[in-house]
C-alpha positions as CSV (number, residue, x, y, z in Angstrom):
1,X,-0.2,0.2,0.1
2,X,0.9,2.9,-0.7
3,X,1.3,6.8,1.0
4,X,-1.0,8.9,-1.1
5,X,-4.4,8.1,0.3
6,X,-8.0,9.2,-2.1
7,X,-9.8,11.9,-0.6
8,X,-14.0,11.1,-2.3
9,X,-14.9,14.9,-0.5
10,X,-12.1,16.6,-2.6
11,X,-12.4,14.8,-5.9
12,X,-15.9,15.8,-5.9
13,X,-15.1,19.1,-5.7
14,X,-12.4,18.3,-7.9
15,X,-14.8,16.9,-10.5
16,X,-16.9,20.2,-10.6
17,X,-14.6,23.3,-9.7
18,X,-11.3,22.1,-11.7
19,X,-11.5,21.4,-16.2
20,X,-8.7,18.5,-14.7
21,X,-7.5,16.9,-12.2
22,X,-4.8,14.1,-10.6
23,X,-3.9,12.5,-7.8
24,X,-0.3,12.8,-7.3
25,X,2.4,9.6,-6.5
26,X,4.1,9.1,-3.5
27,X,7.3,10.1,-5.0
28,X,5.8,13.6,-6.4
29,X,3.7,13.8,-2.9
30,X,7.9,13.6,-1.1
31,X,9.3,16.1,-3.8
32,X,5.8,18.4,-3.4
33,X,6.0,18.2,0.5
34,X,9.8,18.6,0.4
35,X,9.4,21.9,-1.7
36,X,7.0,23.1,0.2
37,X,8.4,23.6,3.3
38,X,11.8,24.5,2.2
39,X,9.7,27.2,0.2
40,X,7.5,28.5,3.5
41,X,8.5,26.6,6.7
42,X,10.1,29.5,7.8
43,X,8.0,32.2,6.8
44,X,5.3,30.3,8.2
45,X,7.1,29.6,11.4
46,X,8.0,33.7,11.6
47,X,4.5,34.4,11.3
48,X,5.2,36.5,8.3
49,X,1.5,35.9,6.6
50,X,0.4,38.2,3.7
51,X,-3.1,37.7,5.0
52,X,-5.3,35.8,7.2
53,X,-9.1,35.0,7.5
54,X,-11.3,36.8,5.5
55,X,-8.1,38.8,3.8
56,X,-6.1,35.5,3.3
57,X,-9.2,34.4,0.6
58,X,-9.7,37.0,-1.2
59,X,-6.3,37.0,-2.4
60,X,-6.9,33.2,-2.9
61,X,-9.8,33.9,-4.8
62,X,-8.0,36.5,-6.6
63,X,-6.0,33.6,-8.3
64,X,-8.4,31.7,-9.7
65,X,-8.6,30.2,-11.9
66,X,-4.8,28.5,-11.6
67,X,-3.3,25.7,-11.6
68,X,-3.2,23.5,-7.9
69,X,-1.4,21.7,-6.0
70,X,-3.3,21.3,-2.7
71,X,-2.6,18.5,-0.1
72,X,-2.6,17.2,3.1
73,X,-0.2,15.3,6.2
74,X,1.8,18.2,6.5
75,X,1.4,19.0,10.6
76,X,2.2,22.8,10.8
77,X,0.7,23.6,14.4
78,X,1.0,27.7,14.0
79,X,-1.8,27.7,12.1
80,X,-3.4,24.4,13.7
81,X,-3.3,22.3,10.6
82,X,-2.6,18.7,12.3
83,X,-1.9,17.2,8.7
84,X,-5.3,16.1,8.1
85,X,-5.9,12.6,7.9
86,X,-2.7,11.8,6.4
87,X,-0.6,12.4,3.5
88,X,-2.7,13.2,0.0
89,X,-2.1,15.2,-2.9
90,X,-3.4,16.3,-6.1
91,X,-2.7,19.0,-8.9
92,X,-6.2,20.6,-10.7
93,X,-5.9,22.6,-13.2
94,X,-7.8,25.7,-14.0
95,X,-8.9,25.5,-10.1
96,X,-12.4,27.9,-10.5
97,X,-13.7,27.8,-6.7
98,X,-13.2,27.1,-3.7
99,X,-15.1,24.2,-1.1
100,X,-14.0,26.2,2.3
101,X,-15.4,23.1,3.9
102,X,-12.7,21.0,2.2
103,X,-10.5,22.3,2.9
104,X,-10.8,22.7,6.7
105,X,-12.1,19.3,7.4
106,X,-8.9,17.8,5.4
107,X,-7.0,20.0,6.7
108,X,-5.2,21.0,3.7
109,X,-3.3,22.9,2.4
110,X,-3.9,24.9,-1.5
111,X,-0.8,26.3,-3.6
112,X,0.1,27.9,-6.7
113,X,1.7,24.7,-9.1
114,X,5.0,26.8,-9.1
115,X,5.0,27.2,-5.2
116,X,4.7,31.2,-5.4
117,X,1.7,31.0,-3.1
118,X,0.0,28.7,-0.7
119,X,-3.1,29.1,1.7
120,X,-3.1,26.7,5.0
121,X,-6.2,25.9,6.3
122,X,-7.5,24.3,9.3
123,X,-10.8,22.4,11.0
124,X,-10.4,24.8,13.6
125,X,-11.0,28.0,12.0
126,X,-13.0,30.5,13.5
127,X,-12.1,32.6,16.5
128,X,-8.4,31.4,17.2
129,X,-7.5,30.1,13.9
130,X,-7.9,31.3,10.7
131,X,-6.7,30.8,6.6
132,X,-3.2,32.4,6.7
133,X,-1.7,33.0,3.2
134,X,1.7,33.5,2.0
135,X,3.6,34.5,-1.1
136,X,7.3,33.1,-1.7
137,X,10.3,35.5,-0.8
């Protein structure tokens, strides 16, 4: 059995909101996580987000439709993202809309395919935790 799992509710959303999508392989997932950490770990740890909460969502919406990657399984305690239910990863072309319930419940990280920006989601979103939007420096 591989590392990357399939998330039916994510796939259903992507089928409705993206021109096309694919589940990533274990090797692609590992590379994506490595590259994301190299690009964003220091920004997240320093609290250097560009926007949070509603402004973070607006920043993402302004960039859609876009070629994106979505993944889970990466714990980001600073934003109360515990990694969701394990490793999952997708690439979507022309993603046109967000499904906040799915993004939050699955604790997904949503990023431009080139990792030029990303937004982190948490199932704890509410009074104390908000989405965080980052841009690569």
